[in-house]
KEPA-83965 format. One record per atom (N, C-alpha, C): atom name; x, y, z; residue number from 1; residue in three letters. Coordinates in Angstrom, 2 decimals, padded with zeros to 5 digits. Layout:
! KEPA-83965
<atom->CA, u->X, v->Y, w->Z, n->NUM, res->ALA>;
...
//
This chain:
! KEPA-83965
<atom->N, u->087.65, v->-146.37, w->-060.60, n->1, res->UNK>;
<atom->CA, u->088.67, v->-145.95, w->-059.66, n->1, res->UNK>;
<atom->C, u->089.80, v->-145.27, w->-060.41, n->1, res->UNK>;
<atom->N, u->090.41, v->-144.33, w->-059.73, n->2, res->UNK>;
<atom->CA, u->091.55, v->-143.61, w->-060.29, n->2, res->UNK>;
<atom->C, u->092.77, v->-143.96, w->-059.45, n->2, res->UNK>;
<atom->N, u->093.84, v->-144.39, w->-060.10, n->3, res->UNK>;
<atom->CA, u->095.07, v->-144.70, w->-059.37, n->3, res->UNK>;
<atom->C, u->095.95, v->-143.47, w->-059.29, n->3, res->UNK>;
<atom->N, u->096.00, v->-142.84, w->-058.15, n->4, res->UNK>;
<atom->CA, u->096.83, v->-141.65, w->-057.96, n->4, res->UNK>;
<atom->C, u->098.11, v->-142.10, w->-057.27, n->4, res->UNK>;
<atom->N, u->099.24, v->-141.89, w->-057.93, n->5, res->UNK>;
<atom->CA, u->100.53, v->-142.34, w->-057.41, n->5, res->UNK>;
<atom->C, u->101.21, v->-141.31, w->-056.52, n->5, res->UNK>;
<atom->N, u->100.83, v->-140.05, w->-056.64, n->6, res->UNK>;
<atom->CA, u->101.49, v->-138.99, w->-055.88, n->6, res->UNK>;
<atom->C, u->100.52, v->-138.41, w->-054.86, n->6, res->UNK>;
<atom->N, u->101.03, v->-137.87, w->-053.76, n->7, res->UNK>;
<atom->CA, u->100.13, v->-137.23, w->-052.80, n->7, res->UNK>;
<atom->C, u->099.51, v->-135.97, w->-053.40, n->7, res->UNK>;
<atom->N, u->098.27, v->-135.71, w->-053.06, n->8, res->UNK>;
<atom->CA, u->097.55, v->-134.54, w->-053.55, n->8, res->UNK>;
<atom->C, u->097.09, v->-133.72, w->-052.36, n->8, res->UNK>;
<atom->N, u->097.37, v->-132.40, w->-052.40, n->9, res->UNK>;
<atom->CA, u->096.91, v->-131.49, w->-051.37, n->9, res->UNK>;
<atom->C, u->095.74, v->-130.71, w->-051.94, n->9, res->UNK>;
<atom->N, u->094.62, v->-130.72, w->-051.22, n->10, res->UNK>;
<atom->CA, u->093.39, v->-130.09, w->-051.68, n->10, res->UNK>;
<atom->C, u->093.01, v->-128.98, w->-050.71, n->10, res->UNK>;
<atom->N, u->092.81, v->-127.76, w->-051.24, n->11, res->UNK>;
<atom->CA, u->092.34, v->-126.66, w->-050.40, n->11, res->UNK>;
<atom->C, u->090.84, v->-126.51, w->-050.63, n->11, res->UNK>;
<atom->N, u->090.10, v->-126.58, w->-049.56, n->12, res->UNK>;
<atom->CA, u->088.65, v->-126.44, w->-049.63, n->12, res->UNK>;
<atom->C, u->088.23, v->-125.17, w->-048.91, n->12, res->UNK>;
<atom->N, u->087.24, v->-124.49, w->-049.48, n->13, res->UNK>;
<atom->CA, u->086.71, v->-123.29, w->-048.85, n->13, res->UNK>;
<atom->C, u->085.22, v->-123.22, w->-049.17, n->13, res->UNK>;
<atom->N, u->084.45, v->-122.77, w->-048.22, n->14, res->UNK>;
<atom->CA, u->083.03, v->-122.61, w->-048.47, n->14, res->UNK>;
<atom->C, u->082.18, v->-123.12, w->-047.33, n->14, res->UNK>;
<atom->N, u->080.89, v->-123.16, w->-047.58, n->15, res->UNK>;
<atom->CA, u->079.91, v->-123.48, w->-046.55, n->15, res->UNK>;
<atom->C, u->080.14, v->-124.83, w->-045.91, n->15, res->UNK>;
<atom->N, u->080.48, v->-125.84, w->-046.69, n->16, res->UNK>;
<atom->CA, u->080.61, v->-127.20, w->-046.14, n->16, res->UNK>;
<atom->C, u->082.05, v->-127.71, w->-046.25, n->16, res->UNK>;
<atom->N, u->083.00, v->-126.79, w->-046.20, n->17, res->UNK>;
<atom->CA, u->084.41, v->-127.16, w->-046.32, n->17, res->UNK>;
<atom->C, u->084.85, v->-128.09, w->-045.20, n->17, res->UNK>;
<atom->N, u->084.39, v->-127.86, w->-043.99, n->18, res->UNK>;
<atom->CA, u->084.79, v->-128.72, w->-042.86, n->18, res->UNK>;
<atom->C, u->084.34, v->-130.16, w->-043.09, n->18, res->UNK>;
<atom->N, u->083.13, v->-130.34, w->-043.59, n->19, res->UNK>;
<atom->CA, u->082.64, v->-131.68, w->-043.87, n->19, res->UNK>;
<atom->C, u->083.45, v->-132.32, w->-045.00, n->19, res->UNK>;
<atom->N, u->083.79, v->-131.53, w->-046.01, n->20, res->UNK>;
<atom->CA, u->084.60, v->-132.03, w->-047.12, n->20, res->UNK>;
<atom->C, u->085.98, v->-132.46, w->-046.67, n->20, res->UNK>;
<atom->N, u->086.61, v->-131.64, w->-045.81, n->21, res->UNK>;
<atom->CA, u->087.93, v->-132.00, w->-045.28, n->21, res->UNK>;
<atom->C, u->087.85, v->-133.31, w->-044.49, n->21, res->UNK>;
<atom->N, u->086.81, v->-133.46, w->-043.70, n->22, res->UNK>;
<atom->CA, u->086.65, v->-134.68, w->-042.91, n->22, res->UNK>;
<atom->C, u->086.50, v->-135.89, w->-043.83, n->22, res->UNK>;
<atom->N, u->085.71, v->-135.77, w->-044.88, n->23, res->UNK>;
<atom->CA, u->085.53, v->-136.88, w->-045.82, n->23, res->UNK>;
<atom->C, u->086.86, v->-137.25, w->-046.48, n->23, res->UNK>;
<atom->N, u->087.62, v->-136.25, w->-046.89, n->24, res->UNK>;
<atom->CA, u->088.92, v->-136.52, w->-047.52, n->24, res->UNK>;
<atom->C, u->089.86, v->-137.19, w->-046.53, n->24, res->UNK>;
<atom->N, u->089.92, v->-136.67, w->-045.32, n->25, res->UNK>;
<atom->CA, u->090.83, v->-137.20, w->-044.31, n->25, res->UNK>;
<atom->C, u->090.50, v->-138.65, w->-043.95, n->25, res->UNK>;
<atom->N, u->089.22, v->-139.00, w->-044.00, n->26, res->UNK>;
<atom->CA, u->088.79, v->-140.35, w->-043.62, n->26, res->UNK>;
<atom->C, u->088.69, v->-141.31, w->-044.81, n->26, res->UNK>;
<atom->N, u->088.99, v->-140.81, w->-046.02, n->27, res->UNK>;
<atom->CA, u->088.80, v->-141.62, w->-047.23, n->27, res->UNK>;
<atom->C, u->089.82, v->-142.73, w->-047.40, n->27, res->UNK>;
<atom->N, u->090.98, v->-142.59, w->-046.79, n->28, res->UNK>;
<atom->CA, u->092.03, v->-143.58, w->-046.99, n->28, res->UNK>;
<atom->C, u->092.83, v->-143.34, w->-048.27, n->28, res->UNK>;
<atom->N, u->092.46, v->-142.32, w->-049.03, n->29, res->UNK>;
<atom->CA, u->093.19, v->-141.98, w->-050.24, n->29, res->UNK>;
<atom->C, u->094.40, v->-141.13, w->-049.90, n->29, res->UNK>;
<atom->N, u->095.32, v->-141.01, w->-050.84, n->30, res->UNK>;
<atom->CA, u->096.53, v->-140.21, w->-050.64, n->30, res->UNK>;
<atom->C, u->096.21, v->-138.73, w->-050.89, n->30, res->UNK>;
<atom->N, u->095.20, v->-138.22, w->-050.18, n->31, res->UNK>;
<atom->CA, u->094.75, v->-136.84, w->-050.28, n->31, res->UNK>;
<atom->C, u->094.94, v->-136.16, w->-048.94, n->31, res->UNK>;
<atom->N, u->095.41, v->-134.93, w->-048.97, n->32, res->UNK>;
<atom->CA, u->095.64, v->-134.16, w->-047.76, n->32, res->UNK>;
<atom->C, u->094.85, v->-132.86, w->-047.90, n->32, res->UNK>;
<atom->N, u->094.02, v->-132.55, w->-046.93, n->33, res->UNK>;
<atom->CA, u->093.21, v->-131.34, w->-047.01, n->33, res->UNK>;
<atom->C, u->093.92, v->-130.19, w->-046.32, n->33, res->UNK>;
<atom->N, u->093.66, v->-128.99, w->-046.84, n->34, res->UNK>;
<atom->CA, u->094.24, v->-127.77, w->-046.29, n->34, res->UNK>;
<atom->C, u->093.15, v->-126.72, w->-046.19, n->34, res->UNK>;
<atom->N, u->093.27, v->-125.87, w->-045.17, n->35, res->UNK>;
<atom->CA, u->092.24, v->-124.85, w->-044.95, n->35, res->UNK>;
<atom->C, u->092.51, v->-123.57, w->-045.74, n->35, res->UNK>;
<atom->N, u->093.78, v->-123.30, w->-046.07, n->36, res->UNK>;
<atom->CA, u->094.12, v->-122.12, w->-046.86, n->36, res->UNK>;
<atom->C, u->095.43, v->-122.39, w->-047.61, n->36, res->UNK>;
<atom->N, u->095.87, v->-121.44, w->-048.43, n->37, res->UNK>;
<atom->CA, u->097.07, v->-121.66, w->-049.24, n->37, res->UNK>;
<atom->C, u->098.33, v->-121.81, w->-048.39, n->37, res->UNK>;
<atom->N, u->098.41, v->-121.09, w->-047.28, n->38, res->UNK>;
<atom->CA, u->099.57, v->-121.23, w->-046.39, n->38, res->UNK>;
<atom->C, u->099.64, v->-122.62, w->-045.80, n->38, res->UNK>;
<atom->N, u->098.50, v->-123.13, w->-045.35, n->39, res->UNK>;
<atom->CA, u->098.43, v->-124.48, w->-044.81, n->39, res->UNK>;
<atom->C, u->098.79, v->-125.50, w->-045.89, n->39, res->UNK>;
<atom->N, u->098.30, v->-125.29, w->-047.10, n->40, res->UNK>;
<atom->CA, u->098.61, v->-126.20, w->-048.21, n->40, res->UNK>;
<atom->C, u->100.11, v->-126.20, w->-048.50, n->40, res->UNK>;
<atom->N, u->100.73, v->-125.03, w->-048.51, n->41, res->UNK>;
<atom->CA, u->102.17, v->-124.94, w->-048.76, n->41, res->UNK>;
<atom->C, u->102.96, v->-125.68, w->-047.69, n->41, res->UNK>;
<atom->N, u->102.57, v->-125.51, w->-046.43, n->42, res->UNK>;
<atom->CA, u->103.25, v->-126.20, w->-045.33, n->42, res->UNK>;
<atom->C, u->103.12, v->-127.71, w->-045.48, n->42, res->UNK>;
<atom->N, u->101.95, v->-128.18, w->-045.86, n->43, res->UNK>;
<atom->CA, u->101.75, v->-129.62, w->-046.02, n->43, res->UNK>;
<atom->C, u->102.57, v->-130.16, w->-047.18, n->43, res->UNK>;
<atom->N, u->102.66, v->-129.41, w->-048.27, n->44, res->UNK>;
<atom->CA, u->103.47, v->-129.83, w->-049.41, n->44, res->UNK>;
<atom->C, u->104.93, v->-129.95, w->-049.01, n->44, res->UNK>;
<atom->N, u->105.45, v->-128.96, w->-048.31, n->45, res->UNK>;
<atom->CA, u->106.85, v->-128.99, w->-047.86, n->45, res->UNK>;
<atom->C, u->107.07, v->-130.19, w->-046.95, n->45, res->UNK>;
<atom->N, u->106.14, v->-130.45, w->-046.06, n->46, res->UNK>;
<atom->CA, u->106.25, v->-131.59, w->-045.15, n->46, res->UNK>;
<atom->C, u->106.24, v->-132.91, w->-045.91, n->46, res->UNK>;
<atom->N, u->105.35, v->-133.04, w->-046.88, n->47, res->UNK>;
<atom->CA, u->105.26, v->-134.27, w->-047.66, n->47, res->UNK>;
<atom->C, u->106.53, v->-134.49, w->-048.48, n->47, res->UNK>;
<atom->N, u->107.01, v->-133.44, w->-049.11, n->48, res->UNK>;
<atom->CA, u->108.23, v->-133.56, w->-049.91, n->48, res->UNK>;
<atom->C, u->109.41, v->-133.94, w->-049.03, n->48, res->UNK>;
<atom->N, u->109.50, v->-133.33, w->-047.85, n->49, res->UNK>;
<atom->CA, u->110.58, v->-133.65, w->-046.92, n->49, res->UNK>;
<atom->C, u->110.52, v->-135.09, w->-046.45, n->49, res->UNK>;
<atom->N, u->109.33, v->-135.60, w->-046.23, n->50, res->UNK>;
<atom->CA, u->109.17, v->-136.98, w->-045.76, n->50, res->UNK>;
<atom->C, u->109.49, v->-137.99, w->-046.86, n->50, res->UNK>;
<atom->N, u->109.32, v->-137.59, w->-048.11, n->51, res->UNK>;
<atom->CA, u->109.56, v->-138.50, w->-049.24, n->51, res->UNK>;
<atom->C, u->110.95, v->-138.38, w->-049.82, n->51, res->UNK>;
<atom->N, u->111.77, v->-137.49, w->-049.28, n->52, res->UNK>;
<atom->CA, u->113.12, v->-137.29, w->-049.83, n->52, res->UNK>;
<atom->C, u->114.08, v->-138.33, w->-049.34, n->52, res->UNK>;
//
């Protein structure tokens, strides 16, 4: 196991990206999936704002 202390935003793209996003979202880990770089940036800003 890896102990990740900070939230991680992961951008997935490709044939099975939707399945990968679903697995990440349901994993219970502090991982947030994004569909593109704009979505990833928005999620990062949201996470930082929530943790401030």
